[in-house]
C-alpha positions as CSV (number, residue, x, y, z in Angstrom):
1,M,-36.9,78.1,-14.2
2,A,-36.5,78.9,-10.6
3,N,-34.9,82.2,-9.6
4,T,-31.7,82.2,-7.6
5,L,-31.6,84.8,-4.8
6,G,-28.0,84.4,-3.9
7,A,-27.1,84.3,-0.2
8,Y,-30.8,84.9,0.7
9,N,-31.8,81.3,0.3
10,P,-34.9,79.8,1.9
11,T,-32.9,77.7,4.4
12,F,-31.2,80.8,5.7
13,F,-34.6,82.6,6.1
14,A,-36.2,79.5,7.7
15,N,-33.4,79.0,10.2
16,E,-33.2,82.7,11.2
17,A,-37.0,82.8,11.6
18,L,-37.0,79.7,13.7
19,I,-34.4,81.3,16.1
20,W,-36.6,84.3,16.5
21,L,-39.7,82.3,16.8
22,Q,-38.3,80.4,19.7
23,K,-37.2,83.6,21.4
24,A,-40.7,85.1,21.1
25,L,-42.7,82.3,22.5
26,G,-44.7,83.2,25.6
27,M,-47.2,80.5,26.7
28,A,-46.0,78.3,23.8
29,G,-42.6,77.9,25.5
30,R,-44.3,76.5,28.6
31,V,-46.5,73.7,27.3
32,H,-46.0,70.2,26.2
33,R,-44.6,70.1,22.6
34,G,-44.6,67.6,19.9
35,Y,-44.0,67.4,16.2
36,D,-44.4,65.2,13.2
37,K,-41.6,64.6,10.7
38,T,-43.9,64.0,7.8
39,P,-45.1,66.9,5.6
40,T,-48.7,67.5,6.5
41,Q,-51.7,69.5,5.2
42,K,-54.0,71.7,7.2
43,G,-56.8,69.7,8.8
44,E,-54.9,66.5,9.1
45,T,-54.4,64.7,12.4
46,I,-51.0,63.9,13.8
47,T,-50.0,61.8,16.8
48,I,-47.5,62.9,19.4
49,R,-46.0,60.9,22.3
50,R,-46.1,61.5,26.0
51,P,-43.9,59.7,28.5
52,A,-45.3,56.6,30.1
53,T,-46.5,56.6,33.7
54,F,-45.7,54.1,36.4
55,T,-47.3,52.8,39.6
56,A,-45.1,51.6,42.5
57,V,-46.1,48.2,43.9
58,D,-44.7,45.9,46.6
59,A,-41.3,44.4,45.5
60,P,-40.3,42.2,44.0
61,Q,-42.5,42.5,40.9
62,S,-42.3,41.4,37.3
63,A,-41.1,43.8,34.7
64,V,-43.8,45.7,32.9
65,D,-43.8,46.7,29.3
66,L,-42.9,50.3,28.5
67,T,-45.9,51.7,26.7
68,T,-45.9,55.4,25.7
69,E,-49.1,57.3,25.6
70,S,-50.2,58.8,22.2
71,V,-52.2,62.0,21.8
72,S,-53.9,62.9,18.5
73,I,-53.9,66.6,17.6
74,T,-55.5,68.1,14.5
75,V,-53.1,70.6,12.9
76,D,-55.8,73.0,11.8
77,K,-54.0,76.3,12.1
78,W,-51.8,77.6,9.2
79,K,-50.3,81.0,9.8
80,E,-48.3,82.9,7.3
81,V,-46.4,86.2,6.9
82,K,-45.7,87.2,3.3
83,Y,-43.9,90.3,2.2
84,A,-42.0,91.7,-0.8
85,L,-38.5,93.2,-1.0
86,T,-37.3,95.2,-3.9
87,D,-34.0,94.4,-5.6
88,K,-32.5,97.4,-3.8
89,E,-33.6,96.1,-0.4
90,M,-32.3,92.7,-1.1
91,S,-28.8,94.2,-1.4
92,F,-28.8,94.9,2.3
93,T,-26.6,92.8,4.5
94,Q,-28.0,89.6,6.0
95,E,-28.1,91.3,9.4
96,Q,-30.3,94.1,8.2
97,I,-32.6,91.6,6.4
98,V,-33.0,89.6,9.7
99,Q,-33.6,92.6,11.9
100,E,-35.9,94.5,9.6
101,H,-37.9,91.6,8.1
102,I,-37.4,88.1,9.4
103,M,-37.6,89.0,13.1
104,P,-41.0,90.7,12.9
105,A,-42.3,88.0,10.7
106,A,-41.3,85.3,13.2
107,Y,-42.8,87.4,16.1
108,A,-46.1,87.7,14.3
109,I,-46.3,83.9,13.9
110,A,-45.3,83.4,17.5
111,D,-48.0,85.8,18.6
112,A,-50.6,83.9,16.6
113,I,-49.6,80.6,18.2
114,D,-49.7,82.2,21.6
115,Q,-53.2,83.6,21.1
116,D,-54.5,80.1,20.1
117,L,-52.9,78.6,23.2
118,A,-54.4,81.3,25.5
119,L,-57.8,80.5,24.0
120,L,-57.6,77.0,25.6
121,Y,-58.8,78.6,28.8
122,K,-62.2,77.7,27.5
123,Y,-61.5,74.1,28.3
124,I,-60.4,74.8,31.9
125,P,-63.3,74.4,34.4
126,W,-61.4,75.2,37.5
127,Y,-61.2,78.8,38.7
128,T,-60.4,81.1,41.6
129,D,-61.5,84.8,41.6
130,V,-58.8,87.3,42.0
131,T,-59.3,90.1,44.5
132,S,-59.8,93.7,43.2
133,T,-56.1,94.3,43.8
134,A,-54.2,91.1,43.1
135,V,-52.2,89.8,46.1
136,P,-50.0,86.8,46.9
137,A,-53.1,85.0,48.3
138,D,-54.5,84.9,44.8
139,I,-51.5,82.8,43.8
140,T,-51.7,80.5,46.8
141,A,-55.5,80.0,46.1
142,A,-54.7,78.8,42.6
143,R,-51.9,76.6,44.0
144,K,-54.4,75.0,46.4
145,I,-56.8,74.0,43.6
146,L,-53.9,72.4,41.7
147,F,-52.6,70.7,44.8
148,D,-56.1,69.3,45.6
149,N,-56.3,68.0,42.0
150,R,-53.1,66.1,42.6
151,V,-51.1,68.1,40.1
152,P,-47.3,67.6,40.4
153,M,-46.0,70.6,42.2
154,R,-43.2,71.3,39.7
155,D,-43.0,72.8,36.3
156,L,-45.8,75.2,37.2
157,H,-46.4,78.4,35.3
158,M,-48.7,81.4,35.7
159,M,-49.8,83.6,32.9
160,I,-51.2,86.9,34.1
161,D,-52.7,90.0,32.5
162,S,-51.6,93.7,32.8
163,D,-53.8,94.4,35.8
164,M,-52.4,91.6,37.8
165,E,-48.8,92.4,36.7
166,A,-49.3,96.0,37.8
167,D,-50.7,94.9,41.2
168,F,-47.8,92.5,41.8
169,L,-45.1,94.9,40.7
170,G,-46.5,97.4,43.3
171,N,-46.5,94.7,46.0
172,S,-43.5,94.5,48.4
173,A,-43.8,90.7,48.4
174,F,-42.6,90.9,44.8
175,S,-40.6,94.0,44.2
176,Q,-38.9,95.2,47.4
177,W,-35.9,93.8,49.2
178,Q,-37.7,93.6,52.5
179,G,-40.4,91.4,50.9
180,A,-38.6,89.3,48.4
181,G,-34.8,89.8,49.0
182,Q,-32.6,90.0,46.0
183,S,-35.3,88.8,43.6
184,G,-37.4,91.8,44.7
185,A,-34.6,94.1,43.8
186,N,-34.2,92.4,40.5
187,T,-37.9,92.8,39.8
188,Q,-37.6,96.5,40.3
189,M,-34.8,96.6,37.6
190,T,-36.2,94.2,35.1
191,G,-40.0,94.1,35.6
192,S,-39.8,90.3,35.6
193,L,-41.8,88.7,38.5
194,G,-39.8,85.5,38.4
195,E,-40.9,82.5,40.5
196,K,-43.3,82.8,43.4
197,Y,-45.0,80.0,45.4
198,G,-43.7,77.4,42.9
199,F,-45.1,79.2,39.8
200,E,-42.9,80.8,37.1
201,I,-44.9,83.9,36.6
202,F,-45.1,85.8,33.3
203,A,-47.2,88.6,32.0
204,N,-48.8,88.0,28.6
205,Q,-50.6,90.5,26.4
206,N,-52.5,87.6,24.9
207,V,-54.5,86.7,28.0
208,Q,-58.0,86.3,26.8
209,S,-61.2,87.9,28.0
210,H,-64.3,85.7,28.6
211,T,-67.8,87.0,27.9
212,K,-70.3,84.9,29.7
213,G,-73.4,83.4,28.2
214,T,-76.8,85.2,28.6
215,A,-78.6,82.4,30.5
216,S,-81.2,83.9,32.8
217,T,-80.3,81.6,35.6
218,G,-77.3,79.5,36.5
219,T,-79.3,76.9,38.5
220,L,-80.4,74.1,36.2
221,A,-81.1,70.4,36.4
222,V,-80.1,67.3,34.5
223,N,-82.8,66.3,32.1
224,G,-82.4,62.5,31.8
225,A,-79.9,60.2,33.5
226,L,-76.3,60.4,32.1
227,S,-73.7,57.7,31.7
228,A,-70.0,58.1,32.4
229,G,-68.2,59.2,29.3
230,A,-71.0,61.4,28.0
231,T,-69.8,64.6,26.3
232,T,-73.3,66.3,25.9
233,V,-75.9,66.9,28.6
234,A,-79.5,68.1,28.5
235,L,-80.4,70.7,31.1
236,D,-83.6,72.3,32.1
237,A,-85.2,74.7,34.6
238,G,-88.6,76.0,35.6
239,S,-87.8,79.0,33.5
240,V,-84.6,79.7,31.5
241,T,-83.8,81.8,28.5
242,G,-80.5,82.9,26.8
243,T,-77.3,81.0,26.1
244,L,-74.4,79.1,27.5
245,V,-71.2,79.7,25.7
246,A,-67.8,78.1,25.4
247,G,-65.8,78.9,28.5
248,D,-68.8,78.9,30.9
249,T,-68.3,76.2,33.6
250,L,-70.6,73.9,35.6
251,V,-70.7,71.4,38.3
252,F,-73.2,68.6,39.2
253,A,-74.4,68.5,42.8
254,G,-72.7,65.8,44.8
255,H,-69.8,65.6,42.3
256,T,-66.3,67.1,42.7
257,Q,-65.3,67.3,39.0
258,R,-66.0,70.6,37.3
259,Y,-66.7,70.8,33.5
260,S,-66.4,73.5,30.8
261,V,-69.0,74.3,28.2
262,T,-67.3,73.9,24.8
263,A,-69.9,75.3,22.3
264,T,-72.8,77.8,22.4
265,A,-76.1,76.3,23.5
266,T,-79.4,78.2,23.2
267,A,-82.3,77.7,25.5
268,S,-85.6,76.7,24.0
269,G,-88.8,75.8,26.0
270,N,-87.0,76.4,29.3
271,A,-84.3,73.8,28.5
272,F,-80.9,73.4,26.9
273,A,-81.4,70.3,24.7
274,S,-77.7,69.6,24.2
275,V,-74.8,71.2,26.1
276,S,-71.3,70.1,25.0
277,I,-68.9,69.6,28.0
278,F,-65.2,68.9,28.6
279,P,-63.8,66.7,30.0
280,A,-66.2,63.8,29.3
281,L,-68.4,62.9,32.2
282,Q,-66.3,61.2,34.8
283,V,-69.1,59.3,36.5
284,A,-72.8,58.6,35.9
285,V,-75.2,61.3,36.9
286,A,-78.8,60.7,37.8
287,D,-81.8,62.5,36.4
288,N,-82.8,65.8,38.0
289,V,-79.5,66.4,39.7
290,V,-78.9,70.1,40.2
291,V,-76.4,71.7,38.0
292,T,-74.8,75.0,38.9
293,V,-73.4,77.1,36.1
294,S,-70.8,79.8,36.8
295,L,-71.6,82.8,34.6
296,D,-68.9,85.5,34.9
297,D,-67.2,88.0,32.6
298,H,-63.5,87.9,33.3
299,S,-59.9,88.1,32.1
300,A,-58.7,84.5,32.0
301,A,-55.3,84.4,33.5
302,L,-54.0,80.8,33.9
303,G,-52.0,78.8,36.4
304,F,-51.0,75.5,34.9
305,H,-48.6,72.6,34.7
306,R,-46.7,72.1,31.5
307,G,-48.8,68.9,30.8
308,A,-52.1,70.7,30.8
309,F,-51.7,71.9,27.2
310,A,-49.9,70.8,24.0
311,L,-48.6,72.6,20.9
312,A,-47.9,70.3,18.0
313,M,-46.2,71.4,14.8
314,A,-45.8,69.7,11.4
315,P,-43.6,70.5,8.4
316,L,-45.3,71.9,5.4
317,S,-44.8,70.5,2.0
318,E,-41.8,71.5,-0.2
319,F,-43.6,70.2,-3.4
320,G,-43.3,73.5,-5.2
321,N,-39.5,73.7,-4.7
322,G,-37.8,74.4,-8.1
323,R,-41.1,75.2,-9.8
324,G,-40.7,79.0,-9.7
325,A,-39.9,79.1,-6.0
326,E,-37.3,78.1,-3.6
327,I,-38.7,76.4,-0.5
328,A,-37.1,75.1,2.7
329,T,-38.5,73.6,5.9
330,V,-36.5,73.5,9.1
331,I,-37.4,71.6,12.3
332,D,-35.8,71.9,15.7
333,P,-36.0,68.3,17.1
334,V,-35.5,69.5,20.7
335,T,-38.4,72.0,20.8
336,G,-40.6,70.5,18.0
337,L,-40.8,73.9,16.3
338,A,-41.2,73.8,12.5
339,L,-41.2,76.6,10.0
340,R,-41.2,76.9,6.2
341,S,-39.9,79.7,4.0
342,R,-40.6,80.3,0.4
343,L,-38.9,82.7,-2.0
344,F,-40.0,83.7,-5.4
345,Y,-39.4,86.6,-7.8
346,D,-41.7,88.8,-9.8
347,G,-39.8,90.2,-12.8
348,N,-42.6,92.7,-13.7
349,T,-42.2,94.5,-10.3
350,S,-38.6,93.5,-9.6
351,K,-39.7,92.3,-6.2
352,N,-38.6,89.3,-4.2
353,Y,-41.5,87.7,-2.3
354,I,-40.7,86.0,0.9
355,S,-43.2,83.9,2.9
356,V,-42.7,82.4,6.3
357,D,-45.4,80.0,7.5
358,A,-46.2,77.4,10.2
359,L,-48.7,74.6,10.5
360,Y,-49.7,73.6,14.0
361,G,-52.4,72.5,16.4
362,V,-53.1,73.1,20.0
363,K,-55.0,71.0,22.5
364,T,-55.9,70.8,26.2
365,L,-54.5,67.5,27.4
366,N,-55.7,67.5,30.9
367,P,-58.1,70.2,32.2
368,N,-57.4,69.3,35.8
369,L,-53.8,70.5,35.5
370,A,-54.8,74.1,35.1
371,V,-56.8,76.8,36.9
372,R,-58.2,80.1,35.8
373,L,-57.5,83.2,37.8
374,R,-60.6,85.2,37.0
375,N,-59.7,88.9,37.1
């Protein structure tokens, strides 16, 4: 028989956790979001929709069918926070329960989601190198790359690390009246950098550090002609040892598109037999074309359009509800956020166990809508 935990029901916990989750989102609050209404298990694939795109032609024209674009995302990340409250602790008011337990649980899940999104830097081949002391020109350099890639110059965001934040906070262009007007004065009081050069700038403790591969040279050549659409390439050199790792980037001579390495490749016999790349090869590439690999250790700050990345969530099953546990799943249809809470009781220890969990997946939708700021 299921235990009844009074006012502390699973729906209450799930709703409160969802509120705090939304408040805690960093990068996750600035990417495309989608959700699936059907209960899903870890590892399954869900489909989310993106708005249709249009092309203007000479008028008059015939009406076109409205077709929305679908994106498949594997929800392979299941994060949970589980804790126990004694009967005495459960006698607290709901406000105390929220502040002391639900809030930190939701923050922990938000932090995990944010880290997974920040790791998508590995799929972004474009970069600009930040100066030793970050300055506004570093922002405009990132903007130029996005502009040249025909990225819409709206809904832009920039995630920076602590070094860049410290540099910007000490720069009059950001934090003094004579450099930034009222927003500069506000920055001094709040520490928020606000919007600059079209980017909504935010510091994030989850900016990832990239450790480059150990390849002995970054100058290689295509080993065998490649067709458009290829996702693996063979590369060789007169002499090469070591590795290429996910997050290293490369470009083919005579081509403008850059590519990211997506998995570790180890050299053997002065060649890399199979290097996985993203995006898929845009155009055919001839044999022996020179390939230049960028090998650099860096903190991977990101400038990006909302459409560069996606976070997709799916509700977890409530199958066990009433079978020794009380379970509830809540979904915010506006943000696509979904959380589940489970409550069950252990009579031997007089403890009430509470679990808050989320099932989600992340994906890079378009690598050309983002740029790394290598710091």
